[in-house]
Phi, psi and omega in degrees: 000134180277205179299137176257111182279149174298319186214133170241127178255133180250109180114130186245044170273200182299321180293312182295317180293320178293319177300318179297320179298311182292321180294316180294323177294339177265013178063032173271135176289106192234137174232137177250131181252129180218128184279339178248245177234152180301146176134323180063200181299329182299326181293343180267359180279129186297314187212129179248118183246000184240019175269126185304140175099357180233079185298334178266001184083170181203150176290149179301321180298313181295320179299314182288328174296320177298318178296318180298311181298319181294316181292319177293330177296333177272001176105010180291132176262122180251122182247126178276108181196163180250130178282131181256323180195162177227136174217157179229097174301153184302130178058032180225163177294166174294139172251118181254110178277124180231171178291351177256004182116181182279141177233139185245141185213148174277327176221160181224139168246121177270116179225048188280354172070205186224170175226159183294145176271146177256164182275340184059054178240158180303136176090343185296308181287322182299325183258011177294126186086355178236032181131337175261132184214159172241015184215099179293325179298321181288318194243355186303323184295342179287349188245035178298127178063025176241163175267138180227163177241138172245128184250120179143167182224016179262187181303316183298317181299314182285321176303308184288330174298316177297319178299319183294338179294346175293335185241310187288152176283330179208137177242115178265116177263114186255124182226140186285347179243180177256002176234151185257150172276345181293157179294147185304325181297323178291318179300316181295319180296319180292320180296330182273357180271120184294343180275351184259132177239125180268133173238101188257168182053040187219140175243151175269126184256343179194155172253129186249154175162182174249268175280330180225169180299136177235348179174176177229145175271135184238152172222126178287127185287344181262320184259341184080359181297137180250147180204171177237131179251116179287121176214157179263342181218149179229122182246123188260126174219070189242024177127177187228148176242128181290143178274075185234013184305320184289345183259002181297129182083354181249314177245142180294135181228159175276186185297333180272356179096003177281142183286132178270141181224169170272187186293342177258014174073019174284133177275186187287342176259123180305132180097353178246136181232156179234143184215146175087203187297339184287343183262165180286104185215148183283346183222129179241098180224163179299320183292324179286327176296317178297318178299316177302317181300317179296314182293319180297319178295318178299314182293322177297320177297319179294321178299317180297319180297319182288330183269000000 
């Protein structure tokens, strides 16, 4: 058995980076595991205007870069690797199997976040990367002076729709209801933008095109009327799926797959905690993920002291 770390954090979004910062400040031997690059979904957000301390707003990428630098400044070690499985032999530390080998830990914080949900309609998967996208920040510049569609009615849909107006000639926001889940200030900002067109009470039934996206098929949910909207790009913001597949049957989850915790963020296996968007929580924001990370690190430290 190699080094046994006090804490291993899985996932380098706002929750994971904040947990690492707090753990290192408490002199816990901490390693953070991330299979891609630090930042998580927040790093793909074009503009964050509701994170405390930034009255003029900040890009999601810059905010997460600041968190990464700050956490590494406190001594956090970030290892790029993919977690394959976790097991805990009786009376022994957790063994975390990764693509870089086994890592051992006394406690674990799961901060694996979420990924975008798809509509499961014809053409959606076939045209992914050829006009269908889940990241306006990544792909918006490809649609300069073109018309695009944004599907969804939450904060992300309106945020990214507003971002796309920097490039697109017209942004059609398609929502299956006539009311939005987004905060009223975002709705008002989108309504006042001349480049944004709302198509409400409408669902997308297919993505059309040849080599690339050329349009979407629509159906009005009240009248049943069908139509085709010509667009060059389709951006999906229709919900989130938790990255919890590896924990199925190991950690207790709700019906949607989010990890359930107690009020101190302890999961169903003693010594494992969950933080951020991956857990069963009523609000998923960068600020709540950071708060979760701080509490999970504190609780993990308290668990170590008691054990």
